[in-house]
FIKOLZA-1660 file (N, C-alpha, C; in steps of 0.1 Angstrom, whole numbers, plus 5000, padded with zeros to 4 digits):
% residues 262
   i   px   py   pz ch aa at
   1 5008 4988 5000  A  M  N
   1 5000 5000 5000  A  M CA
   1 5009 5013 5000  A  M  C
   2 5020 5012 5006  A  E  N
   2 5029 5023 5007  A  E CA
   2 5034 5027 4992  A  E  C
   3 5037 5017 4984  A  M  N
   3 5040 5019 4971  A  M CA
   3 5029 5026 4963  A  M  C
   4 5017 5021 4965  A  I  N
   4 5005 5026 4958  A  I CA
   4 5003 5041 4961  A  I  C
   5 5005 5045 4974  A  R  N
   5 5003 5059 4978  A  R CA
   5 5013 5068 4972  A  R  C
   6 5025 5063 4970  A  K  N
   6 5036 5071 4964  A  K CA
   6 5034 5074 4949  A  K  C
   7 5028 5064 4942  A  I  N
   7 5027 5065 4928  A  I CA
   7 5014 5070 4923  A  I  C
   8 5004 5072 4932  A  R  N
   8 4991 5077 4928  A  R CA
   8 4993 5091 4921  A  R  C
   9 4986 5093 4911  A  G  N
   9 4986 5106 4904  A  G CA
   9 4996 5106 4893  A  G  C
  10 5005 5096 4892  A  S  N
  10 5014 5096 4881  A  S CA
  10 5010 5086 4870  A  S  C
  11 5002 5091 4861  A  V  N
  11 4996 5082 4851  A  V CA
  11 5007 5076 4842  A  V  C
  12 5017 5085 4839  A  T  N
  12 5028 5080 4830  A  T CA
  12 5036 5069 4837  A  T  C
  13 5039 5071 4850  A  N  N
  13 5047 5061 4857  A  N CA
  13 5039 5048 4858  A  N  C
  14 5026 5049 4862  A  I  N
  14 5018 5037 4863  A  I CA
  14 5018 5029 4849  A  I  C
  15 5015 5037 4839  A  A  N
  15 5014 5030 4825  A  A CA
  15 5027 5024 4821  A  A  C
  16 5038 5030 4824  A  E  N
  16 5051 5025 4820  A  E CA
  16 5054 5012 4828  A  E  C
  17 5051 5012 4841  A  N  N
  17 5053 5000 4849  A  N CA
  17 5044 4989 4845  A  N  C
  18 5031 4992 4842  A  L  N
  18 5022 4982 4837  A  L CA
  18 5027 4976 4824  A  L  C
  19 5032 4984 4815  A  E  N
  19 5037 4980 4802  A  E CA
  19 5049 4971 4804  A  E  C
  20 5058 4975 4813  A  S  N
  20 5070 4968 4816  A  S CA
  20 5067 4954 4821  A  S  C
  21 5057 4953 4830  A  N  N
  21 5053 4940 4836  A  N CA
  21 5046 4932 4825  A  N  C
  22 5039 4938 4817  A  W  N
  22 5031 4931 4806  A  W CA
  22 5041 4924 4797  A  W  C
  23 5052 4932 4793  A  M  N
  23 5062 4926 4784  A  M CA
  23 5070 4915 4790  A  M  C
  24 5072 4917 4803  A  Y  N
  24 5080 4907 4811  A  Y CA
  24 5072 4894 4811  A  Y  C
  25 5059 4895 4812  A  M  N
  25 5050 4883 4812  A  M CA
  25 5050 4877 4798  A  M  C
  26 5049 4885 4788  A  V  N
  26 5048 4880 4774  A  V CA
  26 5061 4873 4771  A  V  C
  27 5073 4878 4775  A  E  N
  27 5086 4872 4772  A  E CA
  27 5086 4858 4779  A  E  C
  28 5082 4858 4792  A  A  N
  28 5083 4845 4800  A  A CA
  28 5073 4835 4793  A  A  C
  29 5062 4840 4788  A  Q  N
  29 5052 4830 4782  A  Q CA
  29 5058 4825 4769  A  Q  C
  30 5065 4834 4762  A  Y  N
  30 5071 4829 4749  A  Y CA
  30 5081 4818 4752  A  Y  C
  31 5090 4821 4762  A  H  N
  31 5100 4811 4765  A  H CA
  31 5093 4798 4769  A  H  C
  32 5083 4798 4777  A  L  N
  32 5075 4786 4781  A  L CA
  32 5070 4778 4769  A  L  C
  33 5065 4786 4759  A  T  N
  33 5060 4779 4747  A  T CA
  33 5071 4772 4740  A  T  C
  34 5082 4779 4738  A  Q  N
  34 5094 4773 4732  A  Q CA
  34 5099 4760 4739  A  Q  C
  35 5099 4761 4752  A  I  N
  35 5103 4750 4760  A  I CA
  35 5094 4738 4759  A  I  C
  36 5081 4741 4759  A  L  N
  36 5072 4730 4758  A  L CA
  36 5072 4723 4744  A  L  C
  37 5075 4731 4734  A  N  N
  37 5077 4726 4720  A  N CA
  37 5089 4717 4719  A  N  C
  38 5100 4722 4725  A  E  N
  38 5112 4714 4726  A  E CA
  38 5110 4701 4733  A  E  C
  39 5103 4701 4744  A  K  N
  39 5100 4689 4751  A  K CA
  39 5092 4679 4743  A  K  C
  40 5082 4685 4736  A  Q  N
  40 5074 4677 4728  A  Q CA
  40 5081 4670 4717  A  Q  C
  41 5091 4677 4711  A  D  N
  41 5099 4671 4700  A  D CA
  41 5107 4660 4705  A  D  C
  42 5113 4662 4717  A  I  N
  42 5121 4651 4723  A  I CA
  42 5113 4639 4726  A  I  C
  43 5101 4641 4732  A  L  N
  43 5092 4630 4735  A  L CA
  43 5087 4623 4723  A  L  C
  44 5085 4630 4712  A  N  N
  44 5081 4624 4699  A  N CA
  44 5092 4615 4694  A  N  C
  45 5105 4619 4696  A  Q  N
  45 5116 4611 4691  A  Q CA
  45 5118 4599 4700  A  Q  C
  46 5116 4600 4713  A  L  N
  46 5118 4589 4722  A  L CA
  46 5107 4578 4721  A  L  C
  47 5095 4583 4719  A  E  N
  47 5083 4574 4720  A  E CA
  47 5085 4561 4711  A  E  C
  48 5089 4562 4698  A  P  N
  48 5090 4550 4690  A  P CA
  48 5101 4540 4695  A  P  C
  49 5111 4545 4702  A  I  N
  49 5122 4536 4705  A  I CA
  49 5123 4532 4720  A  I  C
  50 5115 4538 4728  A  L  N
  50 5116 4536 4742  A  L CA
  50 5111 4522 4746  A  L  C
  51 5100 4518 4741  A  D  N
  51 5095 4504 4745  A  D CA
  51 5104 4493 4741  A  D  C
  52 5110 4495 4728  A  D  N
  52 5119 4485 4724  A  D CA
  52 5132 4484 4733  A  D  C
  53 5137 4495 4737  A  Y  N
  53 5149 4495 4744  A  Y CA
  53 5146 4490 4759  A  Y  C
  54 5135 4494 4764  A  V  N
  54 5132 4489 4778  A  V CA
  54 5131 4473 4777  A  V  C
  55 5124 4468 4767  A  Q  N
  55 5123 4454 4765  A  Q CA
  55 5136 4447 4764  A  Q  C
  56 5145 4453 4756  A  Y  N
  56 5158 4448 4754  A  Y CA
  56 5166 4447 4767  A  Y  C
  57 5166 4458 4775  A  V  N
  57 5173 4459 4787  A  V CA
  57 5168 4448 4797  A  V  C
  58 5155 4446 4797  A  R  N
  58 5149 4436 4806  A  R CA
  58 5154 4422 4802  A  R  C
  59 5154 4419 4789  A  I  N
  59 5158 4406 4784  A  I CA
  59 5173 4404 4788  A  I  C
  60 5181 4414 4786  A  Q  N
  60 5195 4413 4789  A  Q CA
  60 5197 4410 4804  A  Q  C
  61 5189 4417 4812  A  D  N
  61 5191 4414 4826  A  D CA
  61 5187 4400 4830  A  D  C
  62 5176 4395 4823  A  Q  N
  62 5172 4381 4826  A  Q CA
  62 5183 4371 4821  A  Q  C
  63 5190 4374 4810  A  I  N
  63 5201 4366 4805  A  I CA
  63 5212 4366 4815  A  I  C
  64 5215 4378 4820  A  R  N
  64 5227 4379 4830  A  R CA
  64 5223 4370 4843  A  R  C
  65 5211 4372 4847  A  K  N
  65 5207 4364 4860  A  K CA
  65 5208 4349 4857  A  K  C
  66 5202 4345 4846  A  L  N
  66 5202 4330 4843  A  L CA
  66 5216 4325 4841  A  L  C
  67 5225 4333 4835  A  A  N
  67 5239 4328 4833  A  A CA
  67 5246 4328 4846  A  A  C
  68 5243 4337 4855  A  A  N
  68 5249 4337 4868  A  A CA
  68 5245 4325 4876  A  A  C
  69 5232 4322 4876  A  Q  N
  69 5227 4310 4883  A  Q CA
  69 5233 4297 4877  A  Q  C
  70 5234 4296 4864  A  R  N
  70 5240 4285 4857  A  R CA
  70 5254 4283 4862  A  R  C
  71 5262 4294 4861  A  D  N
  71 5276 4293 4865  A  D CA
  71 5278 4289 4879  A  D  C
  72 5269 4293 4888  A  K  N
  72 5270 4290 4902  A  K CA
  72 5267 4275 4904  A  K  C
  73 5257 4270 4896  A  L  N
  73 5254 4255 4897  A  L CA
  73 5266 4247 4891  A  L  C
  74 5272 4252 4881  A  I  N
  74 5283 4244 4875  A  I CA
  74 5295 4243 4885  A  I  C
  75 5297 4255 4892  A  A  N
  75 5308 4255 4902  A  A CA
  75 5304 4245 4913  A  A  C
  76 5291 4244 4917  A  Q  N
  76 5287 4235 4928  A  Q CA
  76 5289 4221 4923  A  Q  C
  77 5286 4218 4911  A  R  N
  77 5287 4204 4906  A  R CA
  77 5302 4200 4905  A  R  C
  78 5310 4209 4901  A  K  N
  78 5324 4206 4901  A  K CA
  78 5330 4203 4914  A  K  C
  79 5324 4210 4924  A  A  N
  79 5329 4209 4938  A  A CA
  79 5323 4197 4945  A  A  C
  80 5313 4191 4939  A  T  N
  80 5306 4179 4945  A  T CA
  80 5314 4166 4942  A  T  C
  81 5317 4158 4952  A  P  N
  81 5325 4146 4950  A  P CA
  81 5318 4137 4940  A  P  C
  82 5326 4130 4932  A  I  N
  82 5321 4121 4921  A  I CA
  82 5312 4110 4927  A  I  C
  83 5314 4106 4939  A  L  N
  83 5306 4095 4945  A  L CA
  83 5292 4100 4948  A  L  C
  84 5290 4113 4950  A  Q  N
  84 5276 4118 4953  A  Q CA
  84 5268 4119 4939  A  Q  C
  85 5266 4107 4934  A  I  N
  85 5260 4107 4921  A  I CA
  85 5246 4114 4920  A  I  C
  86 5238 4111 4930  A  R  N
  86 5224 4117 4930  A  R CA
  86 5225 4133 4930  A  R  C
  87 5233 4138 4938  A  K  N
  87 5235 4152 4939  A  K CA
  87 5240 4158 4926  A  K  C
  88 5250 4152 4920  A  R  N
  88 5256 4156 4908  A  R CA
  88 5245 4156 4897  A  R  C
  89 5237 4145 4897  A  N  N
  89 5227 4144 4886  A  N CA
  89 5216 4155 4888  A  N  C
  90 5212 4158 4900  A  E  N
  90 5203 4169 4903  A  E CA
  90 5208 4182 4898  A  E  C
  91 5221 4185 4901  A  L  N
  91 5227 4197 4896  A  L CA
  91 5228 4198 4881  A  L  C
  92 5230 4186 4875  A  A  N
  92 5231 4186 4860  A  A CA
  92 5218 4189 4854  A  A  C
  93 5207 4184 4860  A  E  N
  93 5193 4187 4855  A  E CA
  93 5190 4202 4856  A  E  C
  94 5194 4208 4867  A  Q  N
  94 5191 4222 4869  A  Q CA
  94 5200 4230 4859  A  Q  C
  95 5212 4226 4857  A  I  N
  95 5220 4233 4847  A  I CA
  95 5214 4232 4833  A  I  C
  96 5210 4220 4830  A  D  N
  96 5203 4219 4817  A  D CA
  96 5191 4227 4815  A  D  C
  97 5183 4228 4826  A  S  N
  97 5171 4236 4826  A  S CA
  97 5174 4251 4824  A  S  C
  98 5184 4256 4831  A  L  N
  98 5189 4270 4830  A  L CA
  98 5194 4273 4816  A  L  C
  99 5202 4263 4810  A  A  N
  99 5207 4264 4797  A  A CA
  99 5196 4266 4787  A  A  C
 100 5185 4258 4789  A  H  N
 100 5173 4259 4780  A  H CA
 100 5167 4272 4781  A  H  C
 101 5165 4277 4793  A  Q  N
 101 5159 4290 4795  A  Q CA
 101 5168 4301 4789  A  Q  C
 102 5181 4300 4791  A  L  N
 102 5190 4310 4785  A  L CA
 102 5189 4310 4770  A  L  C
 103 5188 4298 4764  A  E  N
 103 5187 4298 4749  A  E CA
 103 5173 4305 4745  A  E  C
 104 5163 4302 4753  A  G  N
 104 5150 4309 4749  A  G CA
 104 5151 4324 4750  A  G  C
 105 5157 4329 4761  A  R  N
 105 5159 4344 4762  A  R CA
 105 5167 4350 4751  A  R  C
 106 5178 4343 4748  A  R  N
 106 5186 4348 4737  A  R CA
 106 5179 4348 4723  A  R  C
 107 5171 4338 4722  A  K  N
 107 5163 4337 4709  A  K CA
 107 5152 4349 4709  A  K  C
 108 5147 4352 4721  A  T  N
 108 5137 4363 4722  A  T CA
 108 5144 4376 4719  A  T  C
 109 5156 4378 4724  A  K  N
 109 5164 4390 4721  A  K CA
 109 5167 4391 4706  A  K  C
 110 5171 4380 4700  A  E  N
 110 5174 4379 4686  A  E CA
 110 5162 4383 4678  A  E  C
 111 5150 4378 4681  A  N  N
 111 5138 4381 4674  A  N CA
 111 5134 4396 4675  A  N  C
 112 5136 4401 4688  A  L  N
 112 5133 4415 4690  A  L CA
 112 5142 4424 4681  A  L  C
 113 5155 4421 4680  A  L  N
 113 5164 4429 4671  A  L CA
 113 5160 4428 4657  A  L  C
 114 5156 4416 4652  A  K  N
 114 5152 4414 4638  A  K CA
 114 5139 4421 4635  A  K  C
 115 5129 4420 4644  A  S  N
 115 5116 4426 4642  A  S CA
 115 5117 4441 4642  A  S  C
 116 5126 4447 4649  A  R  N
 116 5128 4461 4649  A  R CA
 116 5139 4466 4640  A  R  C
 117 5144 4457 4632  A  H  N
 117 5154 4461 4621  A  H CA
 117 5167 4467 4627  A  H  C
 118 5172 4461 4638  A  Y  N
 118 5185 4464 4643  A  Y CA
 118 5195 4454 4639  A  Y  C
 119 5204 4457 4630  A  P  N
 119 5214 4447 4625  A  P CA
 119 5222 4440 4636  A  P  C
 120 5224 4447 4647  A  S  N
 120 5232 4441 4658  A  S CA
 120 5229 4448 4671  A  S  C
 121 5234 4442 4682  A  E  N
 121 5232 4449 4695  A  E CA
 121 5238 4462 4696  A  E  C
 122 5248 4465 4688  A  K  N
 122 5255 4478 4689  A  K CA
 122 5245 4489 4686  A  K  C
 123 5236 4487 4676  A  E  N
 123 5227 4497 4672  A  E CA
 123 5217 4500 4683  A  E  C
 124 5212 4490 4689  A  I  N
 124 5202 4492 4700  A  I CA
 124 5208 4498 4712  A  I  C
 125 5221 4495 4714  A  Q  N
 125 5228 4501 4725  A  Q CA
 125 5230 4516 4723  A  Q  C
 126 5231 4520 4710  A  E  N
 126 5232 4534 4706  A  E CA
 126 5219 4541 4710  A  E  C
 127 5208 4533 4708  A  V  N
 127 5194 4539 4712  A  V CA
 127 5194 4542 4727  A  V  C
 128 5200 4534 4735  A  G  N
 128 5201 4537 4749  A  G CA
 128 5208 4550 4752  A  G  C
 129 5219 4553 4744  A  K  N
 129 5226 4565 4746  A  K CA
 129 5217 4577 4742  A  K  C
 130 5209 4575 4732  A  R  N
 130 5200 4586 4727  A  R CA
 130 5189 4588 4738  A  R  C
 131 5184 4578 4744  A  I  N
 131 5174 4579 4755  A  I CA
 131 5180 4586 4767  A  I  C
 132 5192 4583 4770  A  H  N
 132 5199 4589 4781  A  H CA
 132 5201 4604 4779  A  H  C
 133 5205 4608 4767  A  T  N
 133 5207 4622 4763  A  T CA
 133 5194 4629 4763  A  T  C
 134 5184 4623 4758  A  G  N
 134 5170 4629 4758  A  G CA
 134 5165 4631 4772  A  G  C
 135 5168 4622 4781  A  K  N
 135 5163 4623 4795  A  K CA
 135 5170 4635 4801  A  K  C
 136 5183 4637 4799  A  E  N
 136 5191 4648 4804  A  E CA
 136 5185 4661 4799  A  E  C
 137 5182 4662 4786  A  K  N
 137 5177 4674 4780  A  K CA
 137 5163 4677 4786  A  K  C
 138 5155 4667 4788  A  L  N
 138 5142 4669 4794  A  L CA
 138 5143 4675 4808  A  L  C
 139 5153 4669 4816  A  D  N
 139 5155 4674 4829  A  D CA
 139 5159 4689 4829  A  D  C
 140 5168 4692 4820  A  E  N
 140 5172 4706 4818  A  E CA
 140 5160 4715 4815  A  E  C
 141 5152 4711 4805  A  L  N
 141 5140 4719 4801  A  L CA
 141 5130 4720 4812  A  L  C
 142 5129 4710 4821  A  D  N
 142 5120 4710 4832  A  D CA
 142 5124 4722 4842  A  D  C
 143 5137 4723 4844  A  Q  N
 143 5142 4733 4853  A  Q CA
 143 5139 4747 4847  A  Q  C
 144 5141 4749 4834  A  R  N
 144 5139 4761 4827  A  R CA
 144 5124 4765 4828  A  R  C
 145 5116 4754 4826  A  E  N
 145 5101 4756 4827  A  E CA
 145 5097 4762 4840  A  E  C
 146 5103 4756 4851  A  K  N
 146 5100 4761 4864  A  K CA
 146 5104 4775 4866  A  K  C
 147 5116 4779 4861  A  Q  N
 147 5121 4792 4862  A  Q CA
 147 5112 4802 4855  A  Q  C
 148 5107 4799 4843  A  Y  N
 148 5099 4809 4836  A  Y CA
 148 5084 4809 4841  A  Y  C
 149 5080 4798 4847  A  S  N
 149 5067 4798 4853  A  S CA
 149 5066 4807 4865  A  S  C
 150 5077 4806 4873  A  L  N
 150 5078 4815 4885  A  L CA
 150 5079 4830 4880  A  L  C
 151 5086 4832 4870  A  A  N
 151 5087 4846 4864  A  A CA
 151 5074 4851 4860  A  A  C
 152 5066 4842 4854  A  L  N
 152 5053 4846 4849  A  L CA
 152 5044 4849 4861  A  L  C
 153 5045 4841 4872  A  Q  N
 153 5037 4844 4884  A  Q CA
 153 5040 4857 4890  A  Q  C
 154 5054 4860 4891  A  R  N
 154 5058 4873 4897  A  R CA
 154 5053 4884 4888  A  R  C
 155 5053 4883 4875  A  G  N
 155 5048 4893 4866  A  G CA
 155 5033 4896 4868  A  G  C
 156 5026 4885 4870  A  Q  N
 156 5011 4887 4873  A  Q CA
 156 5009 4894 4886  A  Q  C
 157 5016 4890 4896  A  T  N
 157 5014 4897 4909  A  T CA
 157 5018 4912 4908  A  T  C
 158 5029 4915 4902  A  D  N
 158 5033 4929 4901  A  D CA
 158 5023 4937 4892  A  D  C
 159 5018 4931 4882  A  Y  N
 159 5008 4937 4873  A  Y CA
 159 4996 4941 4880  A  Y  C
 160 4991 4931 4888  A  R  N
 160 4978 4934 4896  A  R CA
 160 4981 4945 4906  A  R  C
 161 4993 4945 4912  A  R  N
 161 4996 4955 4922  A  R CA
 161 4996 4969 4915  A  R  C
 162 5001 4970 4903  A  W  N
 162 5001 4984 4897  A  W CA
 162 4987 4987 4892  A  W  C
 163 4979 4977 4888  A  M  N
 163 4965 4980 4884  A  M CA
 163 4957 4986 4896  A  M  C
 164 4960 4982 4908  A  Q  N
 164 4954 4987 4920  A  Q CA
 164 4957 5002 4922  A  Q  C
 165 4968 5006 4916  A  A  N
 165 4972 5020 4918  A  A CA
 165 4965 5030 4909  A  A  C
 166 4957 5024 4899  A  V  N
 166 4950 5033 4889  A  V CA
 166 4937 5038 4895  A  V  C
 167 4936 5052 4895  A  H  N
 167 4924 5058 4899  A  H CA
 167 4913 5056 4888  A  H  C
 168 4901 5055 4892  A  K  N
 168 4890 5053 4882  A  K CA
 168 4890 5064 4872  A  K  C
 169 4893 5076 4877  A  E  N
 169 4892 5088 4868  A  E CA
 169 4904 5088 4859  A  E  C
 170 4915 5080 4862  A  D  N
 170 4927 5080 4854  A  D CA
 170 4928 5068 4845  A  D  C
 171 4918 5059 4845  A  A  N
 171 4918 5047 4838  A  A CA
 171 4919 5049 4823  A  A  C
 172 4912 5058 4817  A  D  N
 172 4912 5061 4803  A  D CA
 172 4926 5066 4799  A  D  C
 173 4932 5075 4807  A  A  N
 173 4945 5081 4804  A  A CA
 173 4956 5070 4804  A  A  C
 174 4955 5061 4814  A  V  N
 174 4964 5050 4815  A  V CA
 174 4963 5041 4803  A  V  C
 175 4951 5038 4799  A  S  N
 175 4948 5029 4788  A  S CA
 175 4954 5035 4775  A  S  C
 176 4952 5048 4773  A  K  N
 176 4957 5055 4761  A  K CA
 176 4973 5054 4761  A  K  C
 177 4978 5057 4773  A  R  N
 177 4993 5056 4774  A  R CA
 177 4998 5042 4771  A  R  C
 178 4991 5032 4775  A  L  N
 178 4995 5018 4772  A  L CA
 178 4995 5015 4758  A  L  C
 179 4984 5020 4751  A  D  N
 179 4983 5018 4736  A  D CA
 179 4995 5025 4729  A  D  C
 180 4999 5037 4734  A  F  N
 180 5010 5044 4728  A  F CA
 180 5023 5036 4730  A  F  C
 181 5025 5030 4741  A  L  N
 181 5037 5023 4744  A  L CA
 181 5038 5009 4738  A  L  C
 182 5026 5003 4735  A  R  N
 182 5026 4989 4731  A  R CA
 182 5034 4985 4719  A  R  C
 183 5032 4992 4708  A  N  N
 183 5039 4988 4695  A  N CA
 183 5054 4989 4697  A  N  C
 184 5059 4999 4703  A  D  N
 184 5073 5001 4705  A  D CA
 184 5079 4990 4714  A  D  C
 185 5071 4986 4724  A  S  N
 185 5075 4976 4733  A  S CA
 185 5076 4962 4726  A  S  C
 186 5066 4960 4718  A  L  N
 186 5066 4947 4711  A  L CA
 186 5078 4946 4701  A  L  C
 187 5081 4957 4694  A  E  N
 187 5092 4956 4685  A  E CA
 187 5105 4954 4692  A  E  C
 188 5107 4960 4704  A  K  N
 188 5119 4957 4712  A  K CA
 188 5119 4943 4716  A  K  C
 189 5108 4937 4720  A  L  N
 189 5108 4923 4724  A  L CA
 189 5111 4914 4713  A  L  C
 190 5105 4917 4701  A  V  N
 190 5108 4909 4689  A  V CA
 190 5123 4908 4686  A  V  C
 191 5130 4920 4687  A  K  N
 191 5144 4920 4685  A  K CA
 191 5152 4912 4695  A  K  C
 192 5147 4913 4708  A  K  N
 192 5154 4906 4719  A  K CA
 192 5152 4891 4717  A  K  C
 193 5140 4886 4713  A  L  N
 193 5138 4872 4711  A  L CA
 193 5145 4867 4699  A  L  C
 194 5146 4875 4688  A  K  N
 194 5153 4871 4676  A  K CA
 194 5168 4869 4679  A  K  C
 195 5173 4878 4688  A  S  N
 195 5187 4877 4692  A  S CA
 195 5189 4864 4700  A  S  C
 196 5180 4860 4708  A  H  N
 196 5181 4849 4716  A  H CA
 196 5179 4836 4708  A  H  C
 197 5169 4835 4700  A  Y  N
 197 5165 4822 4693  A  Y CA
 197 5170 4822 4679  A  Y  C
 198 5174 4833 4673  A  G  N
 198 5179 4833 4659  A  G CA
 198 5168 4828 4650  A  G  C
 199 5171 4818 4641  A  N  N
 199 5161 4814 4631  A  N CA
 199 5150 4806 4637  A  N  C
 200 5151 4802 4650  A  D  N
 200 5140 4795 4657  A  D CA
 200 5129 4804 4662  A  D  C
 201 5132 4817 4661  A  F  N
 201 5121 4826 4666  A  F CA
 201 5109 4825 4656  A  F  C
 202 5097 4825 4662  A  R  N
 202 5084 4824 4655  A  R CA
 202 5075 4835 4659  A  R  C
 203 5071 4844 4650  A  R  N
 203 5063 4855 4654  A  R CA
 203 5049 4850 4658  A  R  C
 204 5044 4840 4652  A  Y  N
 204 5031 4835 4655  A  Y CA
 204 5030 4830 4670  A  Y  C
 205 5042 4825 4675  A  M  N
 205 5043 4820 4688  A  M CA
 205 5042 4832 4698  A  M  C
 206 5048 4843 4693  A  L  N
 206 5048 4856 4702  A  L CA
 206 5034 4861 4702  A  L  C
 207 5027 4861 4691  A  D  N
 207 5013 4865 4691  A  D CA
 207 5005 4856 4700  A  D  C
 208 5008 4843 4700  A  G  N
 208 5001 4834 4710  A  G CA
 208 5004 4837 4724  A  G  C
 209 5016 4841 4727  A  A  N
 209 5020 4844 4740  A  A CA
 209 5013 4857 4745  A  A  C
 210 5011 4866 4736  A  V  N
 210 5004 4879 4739  A  V CA
 210 4989 4875 4743  A  V  C
 211 4983 4867 4735  A  Q  N
 211 4969 4863 4738  A  Q CA
 211 4968 4855 4751  A  Q  C
 212 4978 4847 4754  A  D  N
 212 4978 4839 4767  A  D CA
 212 4979 4849 4779  A  D  C
 213 4988 4859 4778  A  V  N
 213 4990 4868 4788  A  V CA
 213 4977 4877 4791  A  V  C
 214 4971 4880 4780  A  E  N
 214 4959 4888 4781  A  E CA
 214 4948 4880 4788  A  E  C
 215 4947 4867 4785  A  Q  N
 215 4937 4859 4792  A  Q CA
 215 4941 4858 4807  A  Q  C
 216 4954 4857 4810  A  Q  N
 216 4958 4856 4824  A  Q CA
 216 4955 4868 4831  A  Q  C
 217 4957 4880 4825  A  I  N
 217 4954 4893 4831  A  I CA
 217 4939 4894 4834  A  I  C
 218 4931 4889 4824  A  N  N
 218 4917 4891 4826  A  N CA
 218 4910 4881 4835  A  N  C
 219 4918 4871 4839  A  S  N
 219 4912 4861 4848  A  S CA
 219 4920 4861 4861  A  S  C
 220 4914 4865 4872  A  A  N
 220 4921 4866 4884  A  A CA
 220 4925 4853 4890  A  A  C
 221 4917 4843 4886  A  D  N
 221 4919 4829 4892  A  D CA
 221 4927 4820 4882  A  D  C
 222 4933 4826 4872  A  H  N
 222 4940 4818 4862  A  H CA
 222 4952 4811 4868  A  H  C
 223 4953 4798 4866  A  A  N
 223 4964 4790 4871  A  A CA
 223 4975 4789 4861  A  A  C
 224 4987 4793 4865  A  V  N
 224 4998 4793 4856  A  V CA
 224 5004 4779 4856  A  V  C
 225 4999 4771 4847  A  E  N
 225 5004 4757 4847  A  E CA
 225 5001 4751 4833  A  E  C
 226 5011 4747 4826  A  E  N
 226 5009 4741 4812  A  E CA
 226 5005 4726 4814  A  E  C
 227 4996 4722 4805  A  A  N
 227 4992 4707 4805  A  A CA
 227 5004 4699 4800  A  A  C
 228 5007 4688 4807  A  R  N
 228 5017 4679 4803  A  R CA
 228 5013 4670 4791  A  R  C
 229 5022 4669 4781  A  K  N
 229 5019 4661 4769  A  K CA
 229 5027 4648 4769  A  K  C
 230 5020 4638 4764  A  H  N
 230 5026 4625 4763  A  H CA
 230 5031 4620 4777  A  H  C
 231 5022 4622 4787  A  L  N
 231 5026 4618 4800  A  L CA
 231 5030 4603 4801  A  L  C
 232 5024 4595 4793  A  S  N
 232 5027 4581 4793  A  S CA
 232 5042 4578 4789  A  S  C
 233 5047 4587 4780  A  V  N
 233 5061 4585 4776  A  V CA
 233 5070 4589 4787  A  V  C
 234 5066 4600 4794  A  R  N
 234 5075 4604 4806  A  R CA
 234 5075 4593 4817  A  R  C
 235 5063 4586 4819  A  E  N
 235 5062 4576 4829  A  E CA
 235 5071 4564 4824  A  E  C
 236 5070 4561 4811  A  K  N
 236 5079 4550 4806  A  K CA
 236 5093 4553 4808  A  K  C
 237 5097 4565 4806  A  L  N
 237 5111 4569 4807  A  L CA
 237 5115 4568 4821  A  L  C
 238 5107 4573 4831  A  A  N
 238 5110 4572 4845  A  A CA
 238 5111 4557 4849  A  A  C
 239 5102 4549 4844  A  A  N
 239 5102 4534 4847  A  A CA
 239 5115 4528 4842  A  A  C
 240 5119 4532 4830  A  Y  N
 240 5132 4527 4824  A  Y CA
 240 5144 4530 4833  A  Y  C
 241 5145 4543 4838  A  H  N
 241 5156 4546 4846  A  H CA
 241 5155 4539 4860  A  H  C
 242 5144 4537 4865  A  E  N
 242 5142 4529 4877  A  E CA
 242 5147 4515 4875  A  E  C
 243 5144 4509 4863  A  E  N
 243 5148 4496 4860  A  E CA
 243 5163 4495 4859  A  E  C
 244 5169 4505 4852  A  I  N
 244 5184 4505 4851  A  I CA
 244 5190 4506 4865  A  I  C
 245 5185 4515 4873  A  K  N
 245 5190 4517 4887  A  K CA
 245 5189 4505 4895  A  K  C
 246 5178 4498 4894  A  R  N
 246 5176 4485 4902  A  R CA
 246 5186 4475 4897  A  R  C
 247 5188 4474 4884  A  Q  N
 247 5197 4464 4879  A  Q CA
 247 5211 4467 4883  A  Q  C
 248 5215 4479 4883  A  N  N
 248 5229 4483 4887  A  N CA
 248 5231 4480 4901  A  N  C
 249 5221 4483 4910  A  E  N
 249 5222 4480 4924  A  E CA
 249 5223 4465 4926  A  E  C
 250 5215 4457 4918  A  S  N
 250 5216 4442 4920  A  S CA
 250 5229 4437 4916  A  S  C
 251 5235 4442 4905  A  R  N
 251 5248 4437 4900  A  R CA
 251 5259 4441 4911  A  R  C
 252 5258 4453 4916  A  M  N
 252 5268 4457 4927  A  M CA
 252 5267 4448 4939  A  M  C
 253 5255 4444 4943  A  L  N
 253 5253 4435 4954  A  L CA
 253 5259 4421 4951  A  L  C
 254 5257 4416 4939  A  R  N
 254 5262 4403 4935  A  R CA
 254 5277 4403 4935  A  R  C
 255 5283 4414 4930  A  S  N
 255 5298 4415 4929  A  S CA
 255 5304 4416 4943  A  S  C
 256 5297 4422 4953  A  K  N
 256 5302 4422 4966  A  K CA
 256 5302 4409 4973  A  K  C
 257 5291 4401 4969  A  R  N
 257 5290 4388 4976  A  R CA
 257 5300 4377 4970  A  R  C
 258 5304 4379 4958  A  E  N
 258 5313 4369 4951  A  E CA
 258 5326 4366 4959  A  E  C
 259 5333 4377 4964  A  P  N
 259 5345 4375 4971  A  P CA
 259 5342 4367 4984  A  P  C
 260 5331 4370 4991  A  E  N
 260 5327 4363 5003  A  E CA
 260 5326 4348 5001  A  E  C
 261 5320 4344 4990  A  R  N
 261 5318 4330 4987  A  R CA
 261 5332 4323 4985  A  R  C
 262 5341 4331 4978  A  R  N
 262 5354 4325 4976  A  R CA
 262 5362 4323 4989  A  R  C
% end
């Protein structure tokens, strides 16, 4: 309220601060639109390859586990005295069963690679690198999205605060001053965004950002939150990373136990 008392009567000052906050919001909204478009592009690239790679990783993990069990049983059979025929035969049956399961899993992996047109495992492993890079980029974009969302919220708060400073009798004068300032402000913002995005700048996206901000200003209860797209893809990506984390932890635990057995 102290700020409002100080600035009352200064139509020009109020209009310039309103315009400054308006442009601040438009710029933040434009950045948010660009960020969401980038995220959508990444998700569209990951969607066709994510299921295949998650399936491949799970099959590989099953193969590793089966091979480890088989090797353990082979070691047990070798350590079993020759005269313990029954025990050695039981172990041999279990080893044969695991070998059969291993062959089945390897065949499943081979069929997966063929059906998805991967000439070898090297190609699908490259897919894993692309998924990892895409995940890192999405995390970076998430942080930027939060940054500009907060900026947009601050701009809305400040804009409403300055609007409260407008006397009813000065409303028309403030409106006219805003109209006078608007074109010049937009041109300055266009130059700023072109400098930042280069050839990726899109004027229609700026026009959309202007419309979004106008709607936000006209709606006191507007929630500044963009709808998430392809949520299922993000969930799959999160599940994939949990799967990798779980497998890594499992391998580390097994590697720690090996020396103890010896």
